[in-house]
C-alpha positions as CSV (number, residue, x, y, z in Angstrom):
1,X,-51.6,12.3,49.1
2,X,-49.0,13.9,46.8
3,X,-47.4,10.5,46.0
4,X,-50.8,9.1,45.1
5,X,-51.4,12.0,42.9
6,X,-48.0,11.6,41.2
7,X,-48.8,8.0,40.4
8,X,-52.1,9.0,38.9
9,X,-50.6,11.7,36.8
10,X,-47.5,9.8,35.8
11,X,-45.1,12.1,37.6
12,X,-43.8,9.5,40.0
13,X,-39.9,9.2,40.0
14,X,-40.2,5.5,39.6
15,X,-42.4,5.8,36.5
16,X,-40.0,8.4,35.1
17,X,-37.0,6.1,35.6
18,X,-38.9,3.1,34.1
19,X,-39.8,5.2,31.1
20,X,-36.2,6.3,30.6
21,X,-35.0,2.6,30.8
22,X,-37.6,1.5,28.3
23,X,-36.6,4.4,25.9
24,X,-32.9,3.5,26.3
25,X,-33.7,-0.2,25.5
26,X,-35.6,0.8,22.4
27,X,-32.7,2.9,21.3
28,X,-30.4,0.0,22.0
29,X,-32.5,-2.4,19.9
30,X,-32.7,0.2,17.1
31,X,-28.9,0.6,17.0
32,X,-28.4,-3.2,17.0
33,X,-30.9,-3.7,14.1
34,X,-29.2,-0.8,12.2
35,X,-25.8,-2.5,12.6
36,X,-27.2,-5.8,11.4
37,X,-28.9,-4.2,8.5
38,X,-25.7,-2.5,7.4
39,X,-23.9,-5.9,7.3
40,X,-26.7,-7.2,5.1
41,X,-26.9,-4.2,2.8
42,X,-23.1,-4.0,2.3
43,X,-21.9,-7.6,3.1
44,X,-18.3,-8.2,4.0
45,X,-16.1,-10.1,1.5
46,X,-13.2,-12.2,2.9
47,X,-10.8,-14.0,0.5
48,X,-8.2,-16.7,0.4
49,X,-6.0,-17.5,-2.6
50,X,-8.7,-19.4,-4.3
51,X,-12.0,-18.7,-2.5
52,X,-14.2,-15.8,-1.6
53,X,-16.7,-15.7,1.2
54,X,-19.6,-13.1,1.6
55,X,-20.7,-12.6,5.2
56,X,-23.8,-11.2,6.7
57,X,-25.1,-11.1,10.3
58,X,-28.4,-12.9,11.3
59,X,-30.5,-10.4,13.3
60,X,-31.8,-13.0,15.8
61,X,-29.3,-13.6,18.7
62,X,-29.2,-17.1,20.1
63,X,-27.4,-19.2,22.7
64,X,-26.6,-21.7,19.9
65,X,-25.8,-19.6,16.9
66,X,-25.1,-21.2,13.6
67,X,-22.5,-20.4,10.9
68,X,-24.6,-21.1,7.8
69,X,-22.9,-21.6,4.5
70,X,-25.4,-22.4,1.6
71,X,-24.2,-23.9,-1.7
72,X,-26.0,-25.1,-4.8
73,X,-25.2,-28.7,-3.8
74,X,-26.1,-28.6,-0.1
75,X,-25.7,-26.5,3.0
76,X,-23.0,-26.5,5.7
77,X,-24.1,-25.5,9.2
78,X,-21.5,-25.2,12.0
79,X,-23.3,-24.7,15.4
80,X,-21.6,-23.2,18.4
81,X,-22.4,-23.2,22.1
82,X,-22.3,-19.6,23.2
83,X,-21.8,-18.5,26.8
84,X,-24.0,-15.5,26.0
85,X,-26.4,-14.8,23.2
86,X,-24.8,-14.1,19.9
87,X,-26.0,-13.4,16.3
88,X,-25.7,-16.1,13.7
89,X,-23.5,-15.7,10.5
90,X,-24.6,-16.3,7.0
91,X,-21.6,-17.2,4.8
92,X,-21.8,-17.7,1.0
93,X,-18.7,-19.4,-0.3
94,X,-17.7,-18.8,-3.9
95,X,-14.7,-19.8,-6.1
96,X,-12.3,-17.2,-7.4
97,X,-11.1,-17.2,-11.0
98,X,-7.5,-17.9,-9.8
99,X,-8.4,-21.5,-8.9
100,X,-8.5,-22.3,-12.7
101,X,-4.7,-22.1,-12.6
102,X,-4.5,-25.2,-10.4
103,X,-6.5,-27.3,-12.9
104,X,-3.9,-26.6,-15.6
105,X,-1.4,-28.6,-13.5
106,X,-1.0,-32.4,-14.1
107,X,-2.2,-34.7,-11.3
108,X,-4.0,-32.1,-9.3
109,X,-4.6,-33.2,-5.7
110,X,-7.7,-32.3,-3.8
111,X,-5.4,-31.1,-0.9
112,X,-4.1,-28.4,-3.1
113,X,-7.6,-27.0,-3.3
114,X,-7.9,-26.7,0.5
115,X,-7.1,-23.4,2.1
116,X,-4.5,-23.7,4.8
117,X,-5.2,-23.1,8.5
118,X,-3.3,-19.8,8.3
119,X,-5.4,-18.7,5.3
120,X,-8.6,-19.5,7.1
121,X,-7.4,-17.7,10.3
122,X,-6.5,-14.6,8.2
123,X,-9.8,-14.7,6.4
124,X,-11.7,-15.0,9.7
125,X,-9.8,-11.9,11.0
126,X,-10.5,-10.1,7.7
127,X,-14.2,-11.0,8.0
128,X,-14.3,-9.9,11.7
129,X,-12.9,-6.4,10.9
130,X,-15.1,-6.0,7.9
131,X,-18.3,-7.0,9.7
132,X,-17.3,-4.9,12.7
133,X,-16.8,-1.7,10.7
134,X,-20.1,-2.1,8.9
135,X,-22.0,-2.8,12.1
136,X,-20.5,0.2,13.8
137,X,-21.3,2.5,10.8
138,X,-24.9,1.1,10.7
139,X,-25.4,1.5,14.5
140,X,-23.9,5.0,14.4
141,X,-26.1,6.1,11.6
142,X,-29.2,5.0,13.5
143,X,-27.9,6.8,16.7
144,X,-27.3,10.0,14.7
145,X,-30.8,9.9,13.2
146,X,-32.3,9.3,16.6
147,X,-30.3,12.1,18.1
148,X,-31.3,14.5,15.3
149,X,-35.0,13.5,15.7
150,X,-34.8,14.1,19.5
151,X,-33.1,17.5,18.8
152,X,-35.9,18.7,16.6
153,X,-38.7,17.2,18.7
154,X,-37.3,19.1,21.7
155,X,-37.3,22.3,19.5
156,X,-33.5,22.3,19.1
157,X,-33.0,22.1,22.9
158,X,-30.6,19.2,23.0
159,X,-28.6,18.8,26.1
160,X,-25.4,16.9,26.8
161,X,-27.2,14.1,28.7
162,X,-29.5,13.5,25.6
163,X,-26.4,12.8,23.5
164,X,-24.9,10.5,26.1
165,X,-28.3,8.7,26.3
166,X,-28.2,7.8,22.6
167,X,-24.4,7.3,22.4
168,X,-24.3,4.9,25.3
169,X,-27.0,2.7,23.7
170,X,-25.0,2.6,20.5
171,X,-21.8,1.7,22.3
172,X,-23.4,-1.1,24.4
173,X,-25.1,-2.6,21.2
174,X,-21.7,-2.7,19.5
175,X,-19.7,-4.1,22.5
176,X,-22.3,-6.7,23.4
177,X,-22.7,-7.9,19.8
178,X,-19.0,-8.3,19.1
179,X,-18.2,-9.6,22.6
180,X,-20.7,-12.4,21.9
181,X,-19.2,-13.0,18.5
182,X,-15.7,-13.1,19.8
183,X,-16.6,-15.5,22.6
184,X,-18.7,-17.7,20.4
185,X,-17.0,-18.3,17.1
186,X,-14.1,-20.2,18.5
187,X,-13.1,-23.9,17.8
188,X,-13.5,-24.6,21.5
189,X,-17.1,-23.5,21.3
190,X,-17.9,-25.9,18.5
191,X,-21.1,-28.0,19.2
192,X,-22.3,-29.5,15.9
193,X,-21.4,-29.7,12.2
194,X,-24.1,-30.6,9.7
195,X,-24.2,-31.0,5.9
196,X,-27.2,-31.6,3.7
197,X,-27.8,-32.4,0.1
198,X,-25.0,-33.8,-2.0
199,X,-22.5,-32.5,0.5
200,X,-24.1,-34.7,3.1
201,X,-23.4,-37.7,0.9
202,X,-19.7,-37.1,0.4
203,X,-18.5,-35.0,3.4
204,X,-17.6,-38.0,5.6
205,X,-17.5,-40.7,3.0
206,X,-13.8,-41.5,2.6
207,X,-14.5,-44.0,-0.2
208,X,-16.3,-41.5,-2.4
209,X,-13.6,-38.9,-1.8
210,X,-11.0,-41.4,-2.8
211,X,-13.0,-42.1,-5.9
212,X,-13.1,-38.3,-6.7
213,X,-9.3,-38.3,-6.3
214,X,-8.8,-41.3,-8.6
215,X,-11.2,-40.1,-11.3
216,X,-10.7,-36.4,-11.4
217,X,-11.6,-36.2,-15.1
218,X,-15.1,-37.4,-14.4
219,X,-16.2,-34.7,-12.0
220,X,-16.4,-30.9,-12.4
221,X,-13.8,-28.6,-10.8
222,X,-16.5,-26.7,-9.0
223,X,-17.7,-29.8,-7.2
224,X,-14.2,-30.7,-6.1
225,X,-13.4,-27.3,-4.7
226,X,-16.7,-27.3,-2.7
227,X,-15.5,-30.5,-1.1
228,X,-12.2,-28.9,-0.3
229,X,-13.8,-25.9,1.4
230,X,-16.1,-28.0,3.6
231,X,-13.2,-30.3,4.5
232,X,-11.2,-27.3,5.6
233,X,-14.1,-25.8,7.6
234,X,-14.5,-29.1,9.4
235,X,-10.8,-29.4,10.2
236,X,-10.9,-25.8,11.5
237,X,-13.9,-26.3,13.9
238,X,-14.6,-30.0,14.5
239,X,-12.9,-31.5,17.5
240,X,-11.6,-35.0,17.0
241,X,-11.0,-34.8,13.2
242,X,-9.2,-37.5,11.2
243,X,-5.8,-36.0,11.8
244,X,-5.9,-36.5,15.6
245,X,-4.9,-39.8,17.3
246,X,-7.7,-42.3,17.6
247,X,-8.0,-45.1,20.1
248,X,-11.2,-46.6,18.8
249,X,-14.0,-46.1,16.2
250,X,-17.3,-47.8,16.8
251,X,-20.1,-48.3,14.3
252,X,-23.4,-47.9,16.3
253,X,-26.3,-49.8,14.8
254,X,-29.7,-51.1,16.0
255,X,-33.0,-52.7,15.0
256,X,-31.8,-54.8,12.0
257,X,-35.1,-56.6,12.1
258,X,-34.2,-59.5,9.9
259,X,-32.9,-57.5,6.9
260,X,-29.5,-58.6,5.6
261,X,-27.9,-55.4,4.7
262,X,-24.5,-56.4,6.0
263,X,-22.8,-55.8,2.7
264,X,-23.5,-52.1,3.3
265,X,-22.2,-52.5,6.9
266,X,-18.9,-54.0,5.6
267,X,-18.5,-51.0,3.2
268,X,-19.0,-48.6,6.1
269,X,-16.5,-50.6,8.3
270,X,-13.8,-50.4,5.6
271,X,-14.3,-46.8,4.5
272,X,-14.8,-45.4,8.0
273,X,-11.9,-47.4,9.5
274,X,-14.2,-48.9,12.1
275,X,-12.7,-51.1,14.9
276,X,-15.9,-52.7,16.2
277,X,-19.7,-52.7,15.8
278,X,-22.1,-52.1,18.7
279,X,-25.6,-53.5,18.0
280,X,-28.2,-52.6,20.6
281,X,-30.7,-55.3,19.6
282,X,-33.7,-56.4,17.6
283,X,-31.7,-58.4,15.2
284,X,-34.8,-60.4,14.1
285,X,-38.5,-59.8,14.1
286,X,-40.2,-62.7,15.7
287,X,-37.6,-64.0,18.2
288,X,-36.9,-67.2,16.1
289,X,-33.4,-68.3,15.4
290,X,-34.6,-69.8,12.0
291,X,-35.4,-66.2,10.8
292,X,-31.7,-65.2,11.1
293,X,-30.6,-68.4,9.3
294,X,-33.0,-67.9,6.5
295,X,-31.8,-64.4,5.9
296,X,-28.1,-65.3,6.3
297,X,-27.6,-62.9,9.2
298,X,-25.2,-65.0,11.2
299,X,-22.9,-65.7,8.3
300,X,-22.9,-62.1,7.4
301,X,-22.0,-61.0,10.9
302,X,-19.1,-63.4,10.9
303,X,-17.9,-62.0,7.6
304,X,-17.5,-58.4,9.0
305,X,-14.0,-59.0,10.2
306,X,-14.4,-56.9,13.4
307,X,-15.9,-57.6,16.8
308,X,-19.7,-57.5,16.9
309,X,-20.8,-56.3,20.4
310,X,-24.5,-57.2,21.1
311,X,-27.3,-56.9,23.5
312,X,-30.7,-58.4,22.7
313,X,-33.9,-56.5,22.1
314,X,-37.6,-57.2,22.7
315,X,-37.8,-58.9,19.2
316,X,-34.9,-61.3,19.8
317,X,-36.8,-63.9,21.9
318,X,-40.2,-65.4,21.5
319,X,-41.0,-65.9,25.2
320,X,-39.6,-64.8,28.6
321,X,-37.3,-67.8,28.8
322,X,-36.3,-68.2,25.1
323,X,-32.6,-67.7,24.5
324,X,-32.2,-69.4,21.1
325,X,-31.0,-66.3,19.2
326,X,-28.5,-65.5,21.8
327,X,-27.2,-69.1,21.9
328,X,-26.8,-69.0,18.1
329,X,-25.0,-65.6,18.2
330,X,-22.7,-67.0,21.0
331,X,-21.3,-69.5,18.5
332,X,-20.1,-66.8,16.1
333,X,-16.3,-66.2,16.8
334,X,-16.4,-62.4,16.5
335,X,-19.6,-61.8,18.5
336,X,-19.3,-60.5,22.0
337,X,-22.5,-60.9,24.1
338,X,-22.6,-58.4,26.9
339,X,-25.1,-60.7,28.6
340,X,-24.8,-64.2,27.4
341,X,-27.6,-66.9,27.0
342,X,-26.9,-68.1,30.5
343,X,-27.5,-64.6,32.0
344,X,-23.9,-63.8,32.8
345,X,-23.1,-60.1,32.6
346,X,-19.8,-59.5,30.9
347,X,-17.4,-56.6,30.5
348,X,-15.5,-56.1,27.3
349,X,-12.2,-54.2,27.6
350,X,-11.6,-52.9,24.0
351,X,-8.6,-50.6,23.2
352,X,-8.6,-49.5,26.8
353,X,-12.4,-48.8,27.0
354,X,-14.7,-50.6,29.3
355,X,-18.0,-51.7,27.6
356,X,-20.9,-53.4,29.4
357,X,-24.6,-53.8,29.0
358,X,-27.6,-56.1,29.5
359,X,-30.4,-57.7,27.5
360,X,-34.0,-56.6,27.2
361,X,-36.2,-58.8,29.4
362,X,-39.2,-58.3,27.0
363,X,-40.0,-60.5,24.1
364,X,-42.0,-60.7,20.8
365,X,-45.7,-60.8,21.7
366,X,-45.2,-58.8,24.9
367,X,-48.2,-56.6,25.7
368,X,-46.1,-53.4,25.6
369,X,-47.6,-52.2,28.9
370,X,-45.4,-50.2,31.3
371,X,-42.0,-50.9,29.7
372,X,-40.2,-48.9,32.4
373,X,-41.4,-51.2,35.1
374,X,-40.6,-54.3,33.1
375,X,-37.0,-53.1,32.5
376,X,-36.5,-52.3,36.2
377,X,-35.5,-55.9,37.4
378,X,-32.9,-56.2,34.7
379,X,-31.5,-52.7,35.3
380,X,-31.4,-53.3,39.1
381,X,-29.5,-56.6,38.5
382,X,-27.0,-54.8,36.3
383,X,-26.6,-51.8,38.7
384,X,-25.8,-54.2,41.5
385,X,-23.2,-56.1,39.4
386,X,-21.3,-52.9,38.5
387,X,-21.7,-51.0,41.8
388,X,-18.2,-51.9,43.1
389,X,-16.6,-52.1,39.6
390,X,-14.8,-49.3,37.7
391,X,-17.3,-47.1,35.9
392,X,-18.1,-48.4,32.5
393,X,-17.2,-46.2,29.6
394,X,-20.1,-47.4,27.4
395,X,-23.3,-49.2,28.6
396,X,-25.4,-50.8,25.9
397,X,-29.1,-51.8,26.3
398,X,-32.0,-51.9,23.9
399,X,-34.8,-49.7,25.2
400,X,-34.4,-46.1,26.4
401,X,-36.5,-47.0,29.5
402,X,-33.8,-49.4,30.5
403,X,-30.9,-47.0,29.7
404,X,-32.5,-44.3,31.8
405,X,-32.3,-46.6,34.9
406,X,-28.6,-47.2,34.6
407,X,-26.9,-45.7,37.6
408,X,-23.2,-45.8,36.5
409,X,-21.9,-45.3,33.0
410,X,-20.2,-42.5,31.0
411,X,-22.1,-43.1,27.8
412,X,-25.4,-44.9,27.4
413,X,-26.4,-46.5,24.1
414,X,-29.8,-47.7,23.1
415,X,-32.0,-48.3,20.1
416,X,-35.7,-49.5,20.0
417,X,-37.3,-46.2,18.9
418,X,-36.2,-46.3,15.3
419,X,-35.3,-42.6,15.6
420,X,-31.9,-41.2,16.4
421,X,-31.7,-38.9,19.4
422,X,-29.3,-37.5,22.0
423,X,-30.3,-36.7,25.6
424,X,-27.5,-35.8,27.8
425,X,-25.0,-38.7,27.8
426,X,-27.6,-41.1,26.2
427,X,-27.1,-41.9,22.5
428,X,-30.2,-43.3,20.9
429,X,-29.3,-45.1,17.7
430,X,-31.8,-45.2,14.8
431,X,-32.6,-48.3,12.8
432,X,-29.8,-49.4,10.4
433,X,-32.2,-51.0,8.0
434,X,-35.2,-48.7,8.1
435,X,-36.9,-51.2,10.4
436,X,-36.4,-54.2,8.0
437,X,-38.9,-55.5,5.5
438,X,-41.6,-56.3,8.1
439,X,-41.7,-53.0,10.0
440,X,-40.2,-50.7,7.4
441,X,-43.5,-49.0,6.5
442,X,-46.1,-47.3,8.7
443,X,-49.6,-46.6,7.5
444,X,-52.0,-44.0,8.7
445,X,-55.7,-43.3,7.8
446,X,-55.8,-42.0,4.2
447,X,-52.0,-42.0,4.0
448,X,-49.6,-43.7,1.7
449,X,-47.0,-46.1,3.0
450,X,-43.9,-44.2,4.1
451,X,-40.5,-45.9,4.6
452,X,-38.7,-45.3,7.9
453,X,-35.3,-43.5,7.7
454,X,-32.1,-45.5,7.9
455,X,-29.6,-44.3,10.4
456,X,-26.3,-45.2,12.0
457,X,-23.6,-43.5,14.0
458,X,-19.8,-43.6,14.1
459,X,-18.4,-42.9,17.6
460,X,-14.7,-41.9,17.8
461,X,-12.6,-42.0,20.9
462,X,-9.3,-40.3,21.5
463,X,-6.1,-41.6,23.2
464,X,-7.2,-40.2,26.6
465,X,-10.3,-42.4,26.4
466,X,-12.6,-39.5,25.7
467,X,-15.3,-39.4,23.1
468,X,-14.0,-36.9,20.5
469,X,-16.9,-37.0,18.0
470,X,-20.1,-38.7,17.0
471,X,-21.0,-38.7,13.3
472,X,-24.7,-39.3,12.5
473,X,-25.8,-40.5,9.1
474,X,-29.4,-40.5,7.9
475,X,-30.8,-41.5,4.6
476,X,-34.0,-42.9,3.0
477,X,-35.5,-45.1,0.3
478,X,-32.7,-47.7,0.1
479,X,-35.3,-50.5,0.1
480,X,-37.1,-48.8,-2.7
481,X,-33.9,-48.7,-4.8
482,X,-33.7,-44.9,-4.9
483,X,-31.5,-43.9,-1.9
484,X,-31.7,-40.2,-0.8
485,X,-29.4,-38.9,1.9
486,X,-31.0,-36.6,4.5
487,X,-27.9,-35.3,6.3
488,X,-24.6,-36.0,7.9
489,X,-23.9,-34.5,11.4
490,X,-20.6,-34.3,13.2
491,X,-21.3,-33.7,16.9
492,X,-18.6,-32.7,19.3
493,X,-17.9,-35.5,21.8
494,X,-17.6,-32.9,24.7
495,X,-21.3,-32.1,24.1
496,X,-22.2,-35.7,25.0
497,X,-19.4,-37.2,27.1
498,X,-19.2,-36.0,30.7
499,X,-15.7,-37.4,31.0
500,X,-12.8,-34.9,31.0
501,X,-9.3,-36.4,30.6
502,X,-6.7,-35.6,33.2
503,X,-4.1,-33.4,31.7
504,X,-0.6,-35.1,31.4
505,X,1.9,-34.0,34.0
506,X,5.6,-33.3,33.3
507,X,7.5,-36.4,34.1
508,X,10.2,-35.8,36.7
509,X,13.8,-37.1,36.2
510,X,14.0,-40.6,37.4
511,X,10.2,-41.1,37.4
512,X,9.4,-44.4,35.7
513,X,5.7,-44.5,36.0
514,X,3.2,-42.3,34.2
515,X,0.6,-40.2,36.1
516,X,-1.8,-42.9,37.6
517,X,-4.7,-40.5,37.4
518,X,-4.5,-40.2,33.6
519,X,-6.1,-42.9,31.5
520,X,-4.5,-43.8,28.2
521,X,-6.4,-45.8,25.5
522,X,-4.8,-47.2,22.4
523,X,-5.6,-49.5,19.5
524,X,-2.8,-51.8,20.5
525,X,-4.4,-52.5,23.9
526,X,-5.3,-56.1,24.5
527,X,-9.0,-57.0,24.1
528,X,-10.4,-59.0,27.0
529,X,-13.8,-60.2,28.2
530,X,-14.6,-60.9,31.8
531,X,-17.7,-62.0,33.7
532,X,-19.0,-59.5,36.2
533,X,-19.8,-60.7,39.7
534,X,-23.5,-61.4,40.1
535,X,-24.9,-60.0,43.3
536,X,-28.1,-61.9,44.5
537,X,-31.0,-59.5,44.7
538,X,-32.6,-61.2,47.8
539,X,-30.0,-63.3,49.7
540,X,-31.5,-66.0,52.0
541,X,-28.9,-65.5,54.7
542,X,-25.3,-64.5,55.2
543,X,-24.3,-68.2,55.2
544,X,-25.9,-68.8,51.8
545,X,-25.0,-65.5,50.1
546,X,-22.6,-66.1,47.2
547,X,-21.3,-64.1,44.3
548,X,-19.8,-65.4,41.2
549,X,-16.1,-64.7,41.0
550,X,-15.3,-62.6,37.9
551,X,-13.4,-64.6,35.2
552,X,-11.6,-63.1,32.2
553,X,-10.2,-64.2,28.9
554,X,-8.5,-62.7,25.9
555,X,-10.8,-62.1,23.0
556,X,-9.6,-62.9,19.4
557,X,-12.2,-62.5,16.7
């Protein structure tokens, strides 16, 4: 009866303990918010020889915190993958007056404006100490205020355990906050790099940067040093930057839909040092080969000067048996069909990477009912063909419903949805031409016509055959003659690619062969195409079961 009475009156030991825990958590939260408030009321200033950064803590801790750097010409966001929750950082970059000394020199180089790696590391350490001191002072101030409040509430009857109660919450808030920051804001935790506004136009556009270099007198010094800061941040945090060895760079496009914008594609290939184009289908609108001829698509593809790897989409044939567009593409020297007009599945070995794929079985005029079920026979046929083969590095197909049924493949590439996305190891490419002239606009009740966004990706692979980075471009209004860039994202390849390279081993004296477990990819590797063995889905009997022997040939665009 006494236990029941204790529960009713609130004197239960369990209730008292729960009350103490809740009070301690409230003190912990108050100390944390006090520390964050101190970093905002008195922000930390970190400097290099030419730049000044003002840092504040974001009060909301997240598993994917962002280092946010706003500027008047666009924002820079560096996202990290945290093992625990950590607060975000708001960084405002400014230019010191000392930078004007550089502009008095003849032939100033943009590299001279970039802070060195040592300067950035020193500034980060300086920022960490400054933010830490401010956080501790803010948390301590709140702890002292709470302790004084408790002291007077208890009629000046403060005991030792009351002080320990408040002090422990303050210490835990400080340790957890800066433990999360220390574990999170490391180059190895980088997840994504994003720029917007004008910075999004120029950040990864090598041609425009070269133009800035060549015509320095036509741009303002402030604009040039902003480029230098964002370049330095990217080199600090983004894995797979331009200074690291590269085995292959692919331009990923999809859903051309009859619009001949290959002049833009040629510019991208030249400026981004692209080795090959991967097109995941819907080259035309109505499945007619004449549409591509009228728009000059085939001649433009041939003029690109790099291999053009292709799988067909649901708009690339006019009936279940129509293969006219594929046959026409097959006559272009630099085109590689991953499934040719005769239905042969093929594997392209390009710079050491194995690339396969299969065509969309659907066609223009299809009823669009249950696309997953319609993709299943083609996916099953492909899965059977590669079951006993080395795992493909890249598998290309048109629709996501088909890509999701692929059983073996490091990276899956698809289009069809006209919207870029990433789901696990599946890269969904947006439409390169905004859906083309025919499907560029969508109209809703009472709404104006809105153009679809243009989008393409650049996938970069390292010399251990791993995906090092994926750069995503998005822009609008090209067809209307007033292009506006939405954003440029640089995504860490480790976030998408499940493949982890085998570390090189130390070669022993007299050992002639490299480690057989370690793959090496290189731009000098021979490019070959081979047919995959076709496995019959329903063999009549063992005596009649046959499989096509794989054949291979060297590919020269």
